[in-house]
C-alpha positions as CSV (number, residue, x, y, z in Angstrom):
1,M,37.6,-48.8,-5.1
2,S,36.8,-49.6,-8.7
3,L,37.6,-47.4,-11.7
4,E,34.4,-48.6,-13.3
5,G,32.5,-45.7,-14.8
6,K,35.0,-43.0,-14.1
7,H,35.9,-40.5,-16.8
8,A,39.5,-40.1,-18.0
9,L,41.2,-37.7,-20.4
10,V,44.3,-38.9,-22.3
11,T,45.9,-36.4,-24.6
12,G,47.8,-37.8,-27.6
13,G,45.6,-40.8,-27.0
14,G,45.4,-42.0,-30.6
15,T,48.8,-43.6,-30.9
16,G,51.8,-44.9,-28.9
17,I,52.0,-44.5,-25.2
18,G,48.7,-42.5,-25.0
19,L,46.7,-45.2,-26.8
20,A,48.3,-47.9,-24.5
21,V,47.3,-46.0,-21.4
22,A,43.8,-45.3,-22.7
23,R,43.2,-49.0,-23.5
24,A,44.5,-50.0,-20.1
25,L,42.1,-47.7,-18.4
26,A,39.2,-48.7,-20.6
27,E,39.8,-52.4,-19.6
28,Q,39.1,-51.3,-16.0
29,G,35.7,-49.9,-17.1
30,V,36.9,-46.3,-17.4
31,Q,35.2,-44.1,-20.1
32,V,38.2,-42.5,-21.8
33,T,38.2,-39.3,-23.9
34,I,41.2,-39.5,-26.1
35,T,42.5,-36.4,-28.0
36,G,44.9,-35.7,-30.7
37,R,45.2,-33.3,-33.7
38,R,43.8,-35.7,-36.3
39,Q,40.2,-36.9,-35.8
40,Q,40.7,-39.7,-38.4
41,V,43.4,-41.3,-36.2
42,L,41.2,-41.1,-33.2
43,D,38.2,-42.6,-35.0
44,E,40.3,-45.5,-36.1
45,V,40.9,-46.6,-32.5
46,A,37.7,-45.4,-30.8
47,G,35.2,-47.8,-29.3
48,G,35.4,-50.1,-26.3
49,G,35.2,-47.2,-23.9
50,L,37.4,-44.8,-26.0
51,H,35.9,-41.6,-27.3
52,G,37.9,-39.4,-29.7
53,L,37.8,-35.7,-29.8
54,A,40.3,-33.7,-32.0
55,M,42.2,-31.2,-29.9
56,D,45.4,-29.2,-30.3
57,V,47.0,-28.9,-26.8
58,T,48.8,-25.7,-27.8
59,D,45.5,-23.9,-28.4
60,E,44.3,-22.7,-25.0
61,D,40.7,-21.9,-26.1
62,Q,40.4,-25.2,-27.9
63,V,41.6,-27.2,-24.9
64,R,38.9,-25.5,-22.8
65,S,36.1,-26.0,-25.2
66,V,36.9,-29.7,-25.9
67,I,37.3,-30.6,-22.3
68,D,34.0,-28.8,-21.5
69,A,32.4,-30.9,-24.3
70,A,33.9,-34.1,-22.9
71,V,32.7,-33.3,-19.4
72,E,29.2,-32.6,-20.6
73,A,29.1,-35.9,-22.4
74,R,30.7,-38.2,-19.9
75,G,30.8,-36.4,-16.5
76,P,33.6,-34.8,-14.5
77,L,37.2,-35.9,-15.2
78,Q,38.7,-37.9,-12.4
79,I,41.8,-39.1,-14.3
80,I,43.9,-36.8,-16.4
81,V,46.9,-38.1,-18.4
82,A,48.9,-35.3,-20.1
83,N,50.7,-37.3,-22.7
84,A,50.7,-35.2,-25.9
85,G,54.2,-34.2,-26.8
86,I,56.9,-33.9,-29.5
87,A,60.4,-35.2,-29.3
88,E,62.9,-33.4,-31.5
89,G,66.6,-32.7,-31.0
90,R,68.8,-29.9,-32.2
91,K,72.2,-28.6,-31.1
92,L,72.2,-25.3,-29.4
93,H,73.5,-23.3,-32.4
94,K,70.8,-24.8,-34.6
95,S,67.9,-24.2,-32.2
96,D,66.1,-21.0,-33.4
97,T,63.4,-19.3,-31.4
98,E,60.6,-20.9,-33.4
99,F,61.9,-24.4,-32.7
100,W,62.3,-23.6,-29.0
101,R,58.8,-22.2,-28.7
102,R,57.2,-25.1,-30.7
103,I,58.7,-27.6,-28.2
104,M,57.6,-25.6,-25.2
105,A,54.1,-24.9,-26.6
106,T,53.3,-28.6,-27.0
107,N,55.3,-30.3,-24.2
108,L,55.0,-27.8,-21.4
109,D,52.2,-25.3,-22.2
110,G,50.0,-28.1,-23.5
111,A,50.4,-30.1,-20.3
112,F,49.6,-27.0,-18.3
113,F,46.5,-26.1,-20.3
114,T,45.3,-29.7,-20.1
115,I,45.7,-30.1,-16.4
116,R,44.4,-26.7,-15.5
117,E,41.2,-27.1,-17.5
118,G,40.7,-30.7,-16.5
119,M,41.0,-29.9,-12.8
120,R,38.0,-27.6,-13.0
121,S,35.7,-30.5,-13.0
122,M,37.9,-32.9,-11.0
123,L,37.8,-30.5,-8.0
124,G,34.1,-31.1,-7.7
125,T,34.7,-34.8,-7.1
126,D,36.1,-36.7,-4.1
127,W,38.9,-38.5,-5.9
128,G,41.3,-37.8,-8.8
129,R,44.6,-38.8,-10.4
130,V,46.7,-36.5,-12.6
131,L,49.6,-38.0,-14.6
132,A,52.1,-36.4,-16.9
133,I,54.2,-38.4,-19.3
134,S,57.6,-36.8,-19.0
135,S,60.8,-38.6,-20.0
136,I,64.2,-39.6,-18.7
137,A,65.1,-36.3,-20.4
138,G,63.2,-34.7,-17.6
139,V,65.6,-35.9,-15.0
140,R,68.9,-35.7,-16.9
141,G,70.3,-33.9,-19.9
142,L,70.4,-35.5,-23.4
143,P,73.0,-34.5,-26.0
144,G,71.3,-32.3,-28.6
145,G,68.1,-32.2,-26.6
146,G,68.3,-28.9,-24.8
147,A,64.8,-27.7,-25.7
148,Y,63.2,-31.1,-25.2
149,S,65.0,-31.7,-21.9
150,A,64.0,-28.3,-20.6
151,S,60.4,-28.9,-21.5
152,K,60.3,-32.2,-19.7
153,H,62.1,-30.8,-16.7
154,G,59.5,-28.2,-16.6
155,V,56.7,-30.7,-16.6
156,I,58.2,-32.5,-13.6
157,G,58.6,-29.2,-11.7
158,M,55.0,-28.4,-12.4
159,M,53.8,-31.8,-11.2
160,R,55.9,-31.6,-8.0
161,S,54.4,-28.2,-7.2
162,L,50.8,-29.4,-7.9
163,G,51.4,-32.3,-5.5
164,E,52.3,-29.8,-2.8
165,D,49.4,-27.5,-3.6
166,F,46.9,-30.3,-3.0
167,L,48.5,-32.2,-0.1
168,G,45.9,-33.8,2.1
169,Q,43.2,-33.7,-0.6
170,P,42.1,-36.8,-2.5
171,Y,44.1,-35.9,-5.7
172,T,47.6,-37.0,-6.6
173,F,50.0,-35.7,-9.2
174,N,52.8,-37.8,-10.6
175,S,55.2,-37.9,-13.6
176,I,56.1,-41.0,-15.6
177,C,59.6,-40.8,-17.1
178,P,60.2,-43.4,-19.8
179,G,63.3,-44.1,-21.7
180,Y,63.1,-44.9,-25.4
181,V,59.7,-46.5,-26.1
182,D,58.9,-48.6,-29.2
183,T,56.5,-46.1,-30.9
184,D,56.5,-44.1,-34.2
185,I,58.8,-41.6,-32.5
186,I,61.6,-44.2,-32.7
187,T,61.1,-44.5,-36.5
188,R,61.3,-40.7,-36.9
189,N,64.3,-40.5,-34.6
190,V,66.1,-43.2,-36.6
191,D,66.0,-41.0,-39.7
192,A,67.1,-38.0,-37.8
193,I,70.1,-39.7,-36.1
194,K,71.0,-41.5,-39.4
195,N,71.2,-38.3,-41.3
196,R,72.9,-36.3,-38.6
197,A,75.6,-38.9,-37.8
198,G,76.0,-40.5,-41.2
199,I,75.3,-44.0,-40.0
200,S,73.0,-46.8,-41.0
201,A,69.4,-47.1,-39.9
202,E,70.2,-50.1,-37.7
203,E,73.1,-48.3,-36.1
204,A,70.9,-45.3,-35.5
205,K,68.3,-47.5,-33.8
206,Q,70.9,-49.1,-31.6
207,V,71.9,-45.6,-30.3
208,M,68.4,-45.5,-28.7
209,V,68.3,-49.1,-27.7
210,Q,71.6,-48.8,-25.9
211,S,70.4,-45.7,-24.1
212,N,68.0,-47.9,-22.2
213,R,69.9,-49.6,-19.4
214,H,68.5,-53.1,-20.3
215,N,69.4,-52.7,-23.9
216,R,66.0,-53.0,-25.4
217,L,63.2,-50.7,-26.4
218,I,60.4,-50.3,-23.8
219,A,56.9,-51.5,-24.8
220,P,54.1,-48.8,-24.5
221,E,52.2,-51.3,-22.4
222,E,54.9,-51.2,-19.8
223,V,54.3,-47.4,-19.4
224,A,50.6,-48.0,-19.4
225,A,51.0,-50.5,-16.5
226,A,52.7,-47.9,-14.4
227,A,50.0,-45.3,-15.2
228,L,47.3,-47.8,-14.2
229,W,49.1,-48.6,-10.9
230,L,49.1,-44.9,-10.1
231,C,45.3,-44.8,-10.5
232,M,44.6,-48.0,-8.5
233,P,44.1,-48.5,-4.8
234,G,47.3,-48.6,-2.9
235,S,49.0,-45.7,-4.7
236,E,47.3,-43.0,-2.5
237,S,50.6,-42.0,-0.9
238,V,52.5,-41.7,-4.1
239,N,52.4,-38.0,-4.9
240,G,54.7,-35.5,-6.5
241,Q,57.0,-38.3,-7.7
242,E,58.8,-39.3,-10.9
243,I,58.4,-42.9,-11.9
244,M,61.4,-43.8,-14.2
245,I,61.0,-46.6,-16.7
246,A,64.3,-47.0,-18.3
247,G,65.5,-50.6,-17.6
248,G,67.8,-49.6,-14.7
249,Q,69.1,-46.7,-12.8
250,V,69.1,-43.5,-14.8
251,V,72.7,-42.3,-14.9
252,G,72.9,-38.6,-14.0
253,A,69.5,-38.5,-12.5
């Protein structure tokens, strides 16, 4: 089976992991709708099979209308990658309700809206792959990451349940759980850790590097390779699973 001509949706597809996944799919001949909040960012990377549409995954009505427009333009979705998310940490006593809801609205509600609306067209086809980019925080707790970890645990629970819902049908649902990936999020986290812990930028970066078992940051292309594998022939029996990309066994998973 070839992926040539199939239509994929990748949320958060203008940068980082999402862009790497979108490009990997496009290289296989997939027409990829990439979404993000800023049209300018999407326009800068569009072309070569990538088509940018601005979309805020927290806005249910907008998710529906943008996906409808993408399906009208490029046909039913057969690959969905729910990647859009935010990674911020706060200690419990500093986590107000607004912060909690903002994390959940993007990471969990956004994945739910994306998959639900995307499946409406996929169910009219004879093949489909649904992926959610979770995190190692989805299989273990992270210090200061209560809201983030909860949202990513929720994503995994949802994907496991969807895998059960569609057993025996030609659709699979899997989560990818990376450790610290070399994206702009690392830069933002360096500043946050540096300020919170009173350490240098390099020391702050090493906190994240050393959290990966092989003591290096993960390249976005490594995550994209796993996503591509889950869409290719031979992965049909991988369903409702969590693929961890963390340089070794995830302690506490």
